[in-house]
C-alpha positions in Angstrom: 50.3 -27.6 -31.8 51.9 -29.4 -34.6 49.9 -30.3 -37.7 50.5 -31.6 -41.2 48.8 -30.2 -44.3 45.8 -32.5 -44.3 45.4 -36.0 -43.0 48.3 -38.0 -41.6 48.6 -39.8 -45.0 48.9 -37.8 -48.1 47.4 -39.8 -51.0 49.4 -39.2 -54.1 51.0 -41.3 -56.8 54.1 -42.9 -55.4 56.4 -41.3 -58.1 55.2 -37.8 -57.2 56.9 -35.4 -54.9 55.0 -34.9 -51.6 55.1 -31.6 -49.8 54.8 -31.6 -46.0 53.9 -28.3 -44.2 54.2 -28.1 -40.4 52.7 -25.2 -38.4 53.6 -24.4 -34.8 52.7 -21.1 -33.1 53.8 -18.4 -35.6 56.2 -20.6 -37.6 55.8 -22.7 -40.7 58.2 -25.3 -42.0 57.9 -26.8 -45.5 59.6 -30.0 -46.6 59.8 -31.5 -50.1 59.8 -35.3 -50.0 61.0 -36.9 -53.3 59.8 -40.4 -54.2 63.1 -41.9 -53.0 63.4 -39.8 -49.9 64.1 -42.0 -46.8 64.7 -39.3 -44.2 62.5 -38.8 -41.1 61.4 -35.3 -40.5 61.9 -34.9 -36.7 59.8 -32.7 -34.5 61.1 -32.2 -30.9 63.4 -30.5 -28.5 66.5 -32.2 -29.9 69.1 -29.6 -31.1 69.2 -31.3 -34.6 65.4 -31.7 -35.0 64.1 -30.4 -38.3 61.3 -28.7 -36.4 62.8 -27.7 -33.0 60.4 -26.8 -30.1 62.5 -25.7 -27.1 60.0 -26.5 -24.3 60.4 -28.6 -21.2 57.3 -30.6 -22.0 58.5 -31.6 -25.5 60.4 -34.9 -25.9 63.7 -34.8 -27.8 61.9 -36.6 -30.6 58.2 -35.9 -30.0 56.8 -37.2 -33.4 58.4 -37.7 -36.7 57.1 -37.9 -40.3 58.2 -40.6 -42.8 57.5 -41.0 -46.5 56.1 -44.4 -47.2 55.3 -45.0 -51.0 52.6 -42.4 -51.8 51.9 -41.5 -48.1 53.5 -39.5 -45.3 53.1 -41.2 -42.0 53.0 -39.4 -38.6 54.8 -41.5 -36.0 54.5 -40.6 -32.3 57.8 -40.6 -30.4 58.6 -41.8 -26.8 55.0 -43.0 -26.3 53.9 -39.4 -26.3 50.3 -38.3 -26.7 50.0 -36.7 -30.1 47.2 -34.5 -31.4 46.6 -33.3 -34.9 44.5 -30.1 -35.1 43.4 -30.8 -31.5 42.3 -34.4 -32.1 44.2 -37.5 -30.9 46.3 -39.0 -33.7 45.4 -42.6 -34.6 47.9 -45.3 -33.5 49.1 -48.2 -35.6 
């Protein structure tokens, strides 16, 4: 299971740094997203994914996270079903 540290949108002032923590099995990845950060944090089986999960049932880009103003958006990849803490992630 992949999860963020709270809801799929972190509500903070847009000039503040946002921290994203992703847990999977026994590993934790932490990313510092500055206000001007435009990168996508990729989760998937792709060799260059920020969070690589090497399993046959994981798409190369399963979901990814993007910073948008004061929020971090969770974006499903490849029309995959995505759950956050066991619940289906909202679409749109």
